[in-house]
C-alpha positions in Angstrom: 31.6 -64.4 96.0 29.7 -65.9 93.2 31.2 -64.9 89.9 28.7 -65.6 87.2 29.1 -64.4 83.7 26.5 -61.8 82.6 23.7 -63.2 80.5 24.4 -63.1 76.8 20.9 -61.7 76.1 18.9 -59.6 78.5 15.2 -60.2 78.3 13.0 -57.2 78.6 9.3 -56.8 78.4 7.4 -59.2 76.2 7.0 -58.2 72.6 3.2 -58.4 72.9 3.3 -56.0 75.8 5.5 -53.6 73.9 3.2 -53.7 70.9 0.2 -53.1 73.0 1.9 -50.2 74.8 3.0 -48.4 71.6 -0.3 -49.0 69.9 -2.2 -47.5 72.8 0.2 -44.5 72.8 -0.2 -44.0 69.1 -4.0 -44.1 69.4 -3.9 -41.6 72.3 -1.7 -39.2 70.3 -3.9 -39.4 67.3 -7.0 -38.7 69.3 -5.4 -35.8 71.2 -4.0 -34.3 68.0 -7.2 -34.6 66.1 -9.2 -33.2 69.0 -7.0 -30.4 70.3 -4.4 -29.8 67.5 -1.7 -30.1 70.1 1.0 -31.5 67.8 0.7 -28.8 65.0 3.6 -26.8 66.3 5.8 -29.9 66.7 4.9 -31.0 63.2 6.0 -27.7 61.7 9.2 -27.7 63.7 10.0 -31.2 62.4 9.2 -30.2 58.8 11.8 -27.5 59.0 14.5 -30.0 59.6 13.2 -32.7 57.3 12.6 -30.5 54.2 16.3 -30.2 53.2 16.7 -33.9 53.6 13.7 -34.5 51.3 15.2 -32.1 48.8 18.5 -33.9 48.8 16.7 -37.2 48.4 14.7 -35.9 45.4 17.7 -34.1 43.8 19.1 -37.0 41.8 15.6 -37.9 40.4 14.9 -34.2 39.5 18.3 -33.8 37.9 17.7 -36.9 35.7 14.2 -35.6 34.8 15.5 -32.1 33.9 18.3 -33.5 31.8 15.9 -35.6 29.8 13.6 -32.6 29.3 16.5 -30.5 28.2 17.8 -32.9 25.6 14.3 -33.5 24.3 13.6 -29.7 24.1 16.9 -29.2 22.2 16.0 -31.9 19.7 12.5 -30.4 19.3 13.8 -26.9 18.8 16.3 -28.1 16.2 13.5 -29.8 14.2 11.3 -26.7 14.5 14.2 -24.5 13.3 14.8 -26.8 10.3 11.1 -26.7 9.5 10.9 -22.9 9.7 14.0 -22.5 7.4 12.4 -24.8 4.9 9.1 -22.9 5.0 11.0 -19.7 4.7 12.8 -20.9 1.5 9.6 -22.2 0.1 7.9 -18.8 0.7 10.9 -16.7 -0.3 9.1 -15.4 -3.4 6.0 -14.4 -1.4 8.1 -12.7 1.3 10.1 -10.8 -1.3 7.0 -9.5 -3.0 5.1 -8.6 0.2 6.3 -5.0 0.3 5.8 -4.5 -3.4 2.2 -5.9 -3.2 1.4 -3.7 -0.3 2.6 -0.6 -2.1 0.7 -1.7 -5.2 -2.5 -2.1 -3.2 -2.0 1.3 -1.6 -1.7 2.9 -5.1 -4.8 1.0 -6.3 -6.7 2.3 -3.3 -5.6 5.8 -4.1 -6.6 5.3 -7.7 -10.1 4.4 -6.6 -10.1 7.4 -4.3 -9.2 9.7 -7.3 -11.9 8.0 -9.3 -14.5 8.8 -6.7 -13.3 12.3 -5.9 -13.2 13.4 -9.5 -16.5 11.7 -10.3 -15.1 10.0 -13.4 -15.0 6.4 -14.5 -12.3 4.4 -16.2 -10.2 1.2 -16.3 -7.2 0.4 -14.2 -4.5 -0.7 -16.5 -1.1 -2.3 -16.0 2.0 -0.8 -17.8 3.6 -3.6 -19.8 6.7 -2.0 -21.3 8.0 1.2 -22.8 7.9 2.0 -26.5 10.8 1.1 -28.7 11.5 4.6 -29.7 14.2 5.9 -27.3 13.5 9.6 -28.2 9.8 9.4 -27.2 8.1 9.0 -23.8 5.5 6.3 -24.5 4.4 3.2 -22.7 2.1 0.3 -23.5 -0.7 -0.9 -21.2 -2.7 -4.1 -21.2 -6.0 -2.5 -22.2 -7.2 -2.2 -25.8 -10.2 -2.2 -28.1 -11.7 -5.2 -26.3 -11.9 -3.0 -23.2 -13.5 -0.1 -25.2 -10.4 2.0 -25.1 -10.3 4.8 -27.7 -7.6 7.2 -28.8 -7.6 10.5 -26.8 -8.6 9.1 -23.4 -6.7 10.8 -20.5 -4.5 8.7 -18.2 -3.9 9.5 -14.6 -2.5 7.9 -11.4 -3.1 8.5 -7.8 -1.2 11.8 -7.9 -2.1 13.4 -11.2 -2.0 13.3 -15.0 0.3 10.8 -16.6 -0.5 11.1 -20.3 -3.0 10.4 -23.0 -3.9 7.4 -25.1 -2.6 7.9 -28.7 -2.8 4.5 -30.3 -5.1 1.6 -29.7 -4.7 -2.0 -30.6 -7.0 -5.0 -30.0 -5.4 -6.0 -26.7 -3.0 -3.2 -25.8 -2.8 0.6 -26.1 0.0 3.1 -26.4 0.1 6.0 -24.0 2.1 9.2 -24.7 3.3 10.6 -21.4 3.0 14.3 -20.7 6.8 14.6 -20.7 7.0 13.7 -24.4 8.1 16.5 -26.7 4.9 16.3 -28.8 2.5 16.4 -25.8 0.8 19.6 -24.6 -1.8 20.0 -21.8 -3.8 23.2 -21.2 -3.3 24.1 -17.5 -4.3 26.6 -14.9 -2.4 27.9 -11.9 -4.3 27.1 -8.8 -3.1 30.2 -6.8 -4.3 32.9 -9.2 -6.2 31.1 -12.0 -3.8 32.0 -14.9 -4.2 29.8 -17.9 -1.5 28.5 -20.2 -0.2 25.4 -21.9 2.5 23.0 -20.5 4.7 21.2 -22.9 6.9 18.1 -22.4 10.7 18.5 -22.8 11.5 14.8 -23.5 13.7 14.5 -20.4 11.2 13.9 -17.7 10.5 17.7 -17.2 7.9 20.1 -18.4 7.9 23.7 -19.6 5.1 26.3 -19.1 5.1 28.4 -22.2 3.4 31.6 -23.4 3.6 33.3 -20.1 4.7 36.9 -20.1 8.0 37.8 -18.3 6.1 39.7 -15.7 3.4 37.1 -15.1 2.5 36.2 -11.5 4.1 32.8 -11.4 6.1 31.6 -8.4 8.2 28.6 -7.5 6.0 25.9 -6.0 2.8 26.9 -7.9 0.6 23.9 -8.7 -0.7 23.5 -12.2 -3.9 21.7 -12.8 -5.8 20.9 -16.0 -8.1 23.8 -17.2 -10.4 21.5 -19.2 -10.4 23.9 -22.2 -9.2 21.1 -24.6 -12.4 19.0 -23.9 -10.2 16.0 -23.1 -8.9 16.2 -19.6 -11.3 16.8 -16.7 -10.7 20.2 -15.1 -8.8 20.3 -11.8 -6.5 17.3 -12.3 -3.0 18.0 -10.9 -0.4 18.1 -13.7 2.9 19.7 -12.5 4.6 22.0 -10.0 6.8 25.0 -10.9 10.4 24.4 -9.9 12.5 27.1 -11.8 11.7 30.5 -13.4 14.0 32.5 -15.7 12.8 36.1 -16.4 14.6 38.0 -19.1 13.3 41.4 -20.2 14.8 40.9 -23.6 12.3 38.1 -24.3 8.5 38.4 -24.3 7.9 35.2 -22.4 9.5 33.8 -19.3 11.2 30.4 -19.2 9.3 28.3 -16.6 10.4 24.8 -15.9 8.1 22.3 -14.1 8.2 18.8 -12.9 5.2 16.4 -13.0 3.4 15.6 -9.8 2.4 12.2 -11.0 4.6 9.1 -11.1 5.0 9.5 -14.8 8.0 7.1 -15.0 7.7 5.3 -11.7 4.5 3.3 -11.1 3.2 0.2 -12.9 -0.6 0.9 -12.7 -2.6 3.8 -14.2 -6.2 4.7 -14.6 -7.5 5.2 -18.1 -10.4 7.6 -17.8 -13.4 7.3 -20.0 -13.8 9.9 -22.8 -15.1 13.2 -21.5 -18.7 14.0 -22.5 -18.9 17.3 -24.4 -21.7 19.4 -23.0 -24.4 20.2 -25.5 -25.0 23.8 -26.4 -28.1 25.5 -24.7 -31.2 25.8 -27.0 -30.7 29.5 -27.1 -27.2 29.2 -28.5 -28.3 26.6 -31.0 -31.2 28.8 -32.1 -28.8 31.8 -32.5 -26.4 29.6 -34.5 -29.1 28.4 -36.8 -30.7 31.8 -37.2 -27.5 33.7 -38.2 -27.3 35.9 -41.2 -27.9 33.9 -44.3 -25.8 34.5 -47.5 -27.5 36.7 -50.1 -29.1 34.8 -52.9 -27.4 35.2 -56.2 -29.5 37.2 -58.7 -31.1 35.2 -61.4 -29.5 35.6 -64.8 -31.2 38.1 -67.0 -33.0 36.8 -70.0 -31.5 37.7 -73.3 -33.7 40.0 -75.2 -34.2 39.1 -78.8 -32.9 41.8 -81.0 -35.5 43.1 -83.4 -34.4 43.7 -86.9 -35.7 46.8 -88.5 
């Protein structure tokens, strides 16, 4: 037998032949797939198996990219937080006054509504400080003679009557509040029309005086200005009845009231223009002028000369 060692390298088809074969097969598959879509199912089946491999291959790159985005986001958020804290500190004064300014604007809007509803005109004034006398209820506002403020003008806020101008200076004015002991306002009960006068007690409260013990007054009655004094416009809210003491041994009832306006709370008031006094009708003027005239004094009698006999 002929024992020959196997060849070290086996020679197959020529490389050119292999290349030609695989090239022809590829072109045939491309033509068949583009023409009849025969490999679509095979392509989907292969993608099911290759997708996890693709995800694993992209995982390191995606992790590095996400880590970079995370650290850059953290740095950006820290810078944003520092900037916001700095802006908050810079605007601390504005932020603290936001609520106060909102309430102030609301009160000013209400003041303008009162001005339109009562058909009166006036000046919005800012309360500067309280008077130095601790036993009086007076405040000083930033309107004076230069703003054509005169003594006697009524002062109101969005809820009702606050007081009355009592002293005027070139740039400021002094207002006596209705709770002052020396202040009195003619009022009328809205429910039944009874008229009386409300006086200040000096302690933030009011007292309705000169009402009989059996007068029809109840807790919760609203008192408004009657306008009989010629100073306050009629119908302005003044006070509300809170306590009544009736004693038959006294002629008048003791009626305590509290003001409906923010007499000692708010910082803005409306100083109303002086009320115009209505002129008397021509008939009344004529009657007043044609009243009984005083009798004329008799002329002194002439002295007769005495004749001597």
